[in-house]
Phi, psi and omega in degrees: 000137178273097185291329179296315179294321179296316180295318180302318179295321180293320179295315179298317180297316181295315179296317180298317178297318180298314181296323183291317184264350186240023182295336180284357181255005181297136180207169175235029180059038178277155175247160179277066175290146171289149181302136180074003174279157183208154174236132177230129182234128170263129187217171176181173173212140185239140177235143162226123185212154169256130177221155182225126178241126175243107185241142179288328179260143184262015183265258188290338174243115184271150173269113186218158170225136179176168177259092180198171177255090184303139180072008176060051181280354168298147187222151159211150183187180174231148175213154182186177179220149178217118183286139174242008174094162176058034178082009180250135182221131172280132175229161186199161174206134173229117189226128180245149175267144174223161179224112181286340186282303184243359175083356180246119182276062180209165183279173182283355178287347178251136173266107189285144175210172182295338184261357181267109188292336181287347179267103186229151176297322177231138181227131179296129172258280175259143175199104184211156174235134186214190180214133170266129182228167177295347182238027174133173181247137178241140174226146179225124180139226181254113189223165173281142177279157175303325180301322183282314191270343180277129179057051178264115184252095185223107179294321187262264179193181187282066179237192189301331184266000172289155189302320184296322184281348172259015175063036177260338170225174186295147171255200178069164181291341177276356176240242186253022182233165167063185182231154175269118179273161175045053188233160171246137186230140178225138179217141175221141180236143176217100184062239181273358184259133174231133175240137182218150182215141177224146179217133177281136181241351187269164177235013179283171181238357182242197174099002175070028179199193182263125182213049183261128183296138175077354169290149181211163178210162179208162179209149177230126176234131178232112179272147183056050182285110180070318177228153181296132177095350181263117179249137183235137178228136166233130182215156180210151172234129186245127175264113185291328186289324182252358178057047179224170185206168164248139177225140178223149172229129186231134174244126180233128179244121182257126183239127177256125181254180178293159178059034175063021174280147183223144174233136176232126176238148181210161173222133176230134173244128177244134170258108194257123172238354186221079175198111186273354183258321180290311179250109191271357179279169177296132181109324175057033184253152177168192179226151182228134170244126185233127182239145180203162175216139179231134180235129179236133173215116183059229180277358186260136174229136177233144181214144175222138175217154183222141184227143171234126181241124182246117181276142177295335183285351179129165185296341179295344179250007179288162175207156173214156182189177182216158174237142169233131181226149179223136177219138178227121181279121176279331178201186179297331186246356183229148180203156171249158185203160172209153181205157178217139177229143176222122182235122181254124180250140175291334178282132184299136174079018183241011178289155178222133171232135182218138180226141175212155174213136185193183178228143181231140177227129178255149175214000000 
């Protein structure tokens, strides 16, 4: 029996039933703001960490040791909403990356110099203006794709020891990295069901993100699918120029124990057609199976995940690896953390080991 096809049919049937009987529950997470009222929030998060990366290849993944926040995952920004009445609200977010360690909000794959424009003290991450309506949410600008934000299991943050940066799940803007520039985004929620769509409108080649015209992506998330605590996601990113895509399906089961303890287990399968770092042979095609477990008790969180990647070009390009993470909350806004990743590649000179320890503060 083809269980994938059977599950897809079951998912489509469940979603169709939900849409037919639950149309009166459609919303865009709007609030009953008074007309002309508005909320504006200034926010941010700061990291200082020591990390060490030992990589077999000296190209896209550098071997480094240092006290810095690789990729500028420190953030500051503003976000807000402003009601225009009758259930319509303007919303927006402008968010920049900063790095307290080395002053350059960019990754170690770039050697910064005064003439390299991509090396900046501050770099735009998200920047969009949108509208909440009774029939969905619209965003225009630089946004996260559904492929990236749906079913993202990350105990720590988007740094070297997260699975994508250790080549255990897809990288690139068509996978779990970067932002889509010059894009239009639409999302609608109805109870436990969320549907999202993104499309590139730009023709530029810079900007530190994905901005290719006519590329598109979509995602479907259904929480408490058939049983309480089971969340299911299907998402895809399509490259119009090469007529290829990335597709993922994720199952996450959330378990609540006594004394507010929680366990989360998940499985993700990716069908990869667009990732030049995980599969280094010509074509960049393959499949990935990723398994993980997260345990929370009080201020303590522990996580372990394991990945197997099978390249279409043959077992000589396969890889497997694991992540271990630890986080302890010192307060509501501050925490310490440590993590370790080990990725073994069948291809010579492509192994990766990464270790980090640091402190994070949100405001």
